[in-house]
Steps between C-alpha positions, in 0.01 A plus 500: 500500500787679679529873437806690621476876514852653526504836673791726424387742774459465874171357600384584850404809710725734302422405142564707188327453171675172379420338828144615512443385143656150563302457824165578341584306190573188711184563724271519200649189332436307819150623531404449134664174422369238743742221377801720525762497785651845485835598644604866540883503505638832652855635546439584885396303802122512467339709786139466398253203498378337178150636419391158348533136610639403148759773512840448660739800546857387514839665490687451171830436678809473285531422134480124557192528719334712218593261240341203700181703540492556118562127447200401705260737325282431189445870439737780595384866534750779523596855365801356357676158438864426524581414131779264596260272681211504272634226268468273798122566520366434159213288645404787732246770419651849535260799592674832461367784717605816299299744703741783444566677157865457533602673175382838649660431831831411334487828293469691823756303692762548212483873528780480747735339246687793334775336296438473137341167400482382858111583528431328166692189596342480845145528360569250206650253762185527716279472195668177395441370854137593475475337148648183639239494787211538249648220288542263791134563647217268423257764612539872592282704727504879571314771690294674235383503129768759398781270634327208334525686161870573575584140569300362212685751266842393653403129450379567137827670428689199630316273278316329790157547354462306183204495265418154641494620863292809406270272299428289797409786725495865360462643846831346595368460852676156521830693459458836682232579757423798744518434880423843648744615769358552850137422435352252725191300417282595792339837590678734738409439871476789746684362825580793703453868518821689404401863467 
């Protein structure tokens, strides 16, 4: 099985949260699924080594290169999928990492929009984009139980959780699960005195 993790953030020595999240998601997938070949596709030239022999870190390159990477994968993990290319990937499994409660973020960001109706239009446009991402995904994971409740509610509102789906698994764990942010499996290790 070939798994592609698409990072929307830089992965390397100067990572921010999207890069950190993608890096550790790819690392854990490589560690936990022995039959998987995992590729972490990043927007920058990688400046760190892969932490696992079954994990390759590659540069996404341009649109065509990224498209080729998606074609070669069985499973694609990302925080968003380009809706225009998804119809070409109906046989792929799409796992959506919605680790940020975007709705609240959009409300904050939209405060700068002062013209009448502009803020509502901007938030509605982003909400429709979020709705399309949830609709396209085969599986959604997030950072905590409150986010999980948020995304289950959004999916229910979109009609993505039918009585049949709920009847098969009332926990809905096969649709939305929690992958904590920043928690590593091992115990902390004291390596050097810093104070």
